[in-house]
N, C-alpha and C positions, 0 to 999 in steps of 0.2 A: 225608239230608243231615247232614253233620257240623256241629255248631254250636260257635262260639268266642265266648263272652261276653267283652266287654271290661269290665274293672273300672275305674271312673273315680274319681279322688280330687278332682275339681273342676278339675284342671289340664288341660294339653294331652292329647288323646286320639287314638289312632291312627286311629280311624274318621273323624276330621276332616281327615286328611292325604289329599290327592287328587292324582291325575295326570290332567290334562286333555289330550286329544289332539284337535287341530283337524282339519279336512277334508283338510289337506295331509299329515297323519300326524305333525305336529310335536307333541311332548309337553312339558308344563311341569308342574312340581310346585308345589303351592300348598296353602294351608290353607282350611278352610271359611270362616274369617273374611275371606279375600280374596274369596271368592265373594259373601259377604254385602255387603261394601263395594261391589263392582262391580254387583250386581244390585238392591239395595234401599237403597243409600246409607247403610249402617250403621244402618238403622232397627231398634230393639230388638225390636219386636213381629214384624216380618216376618223378622228374623234368627232368632228363635225358631221361626218356622214352617219356615224352611229347615233348621235344625238338626234339628228333629223329623222332617222328611221324610227327611233323610239317615239318621237312626237307624232309621227304619222300613225304608228300603231295605236297610241293612246287616243288620238283623234278618231280612229276607226271604231274605238270602243266607247266613244262619247265622252272622253276625258281629255280633249285637246287643249293646247295652249291658246289662251284668248287672243283673238285677232291674228292667228297664224293659220293659213290654209294649207291643205294638202299640196296644192300647186307650188306654194312658196317652199315647202320642205323638199318637194321633188326637185325643184330647181337648185336648191342648196346642195342636195346630194350630188346632182350632176356637176355642179360647179366644183365642189371640193374633190370629187373623184377624178375629174379631169386635171385639177391642180396637182393632185398626188401623182397621177400618171406622168406628168411632165417633169417631175423631180429627177 
């Protein structure tokens, strides 16, 4: 599998650009931030869980974030999920 690492400067990143297709086959372009607002009410901790999960998926497809490992993102998911559970 060919890999394409995305280098991030802290600003918008291409792996957070999504096209969602519904059951009718209708597609809409959106950002990961749109998904976060819709699914977890813009909650910081759960937003970080979703972003890390997205990076893990992209990495599994050969399009990961440069210098970020699956273990790093798995740890981040665990940390922020625990943080949310303690609220």
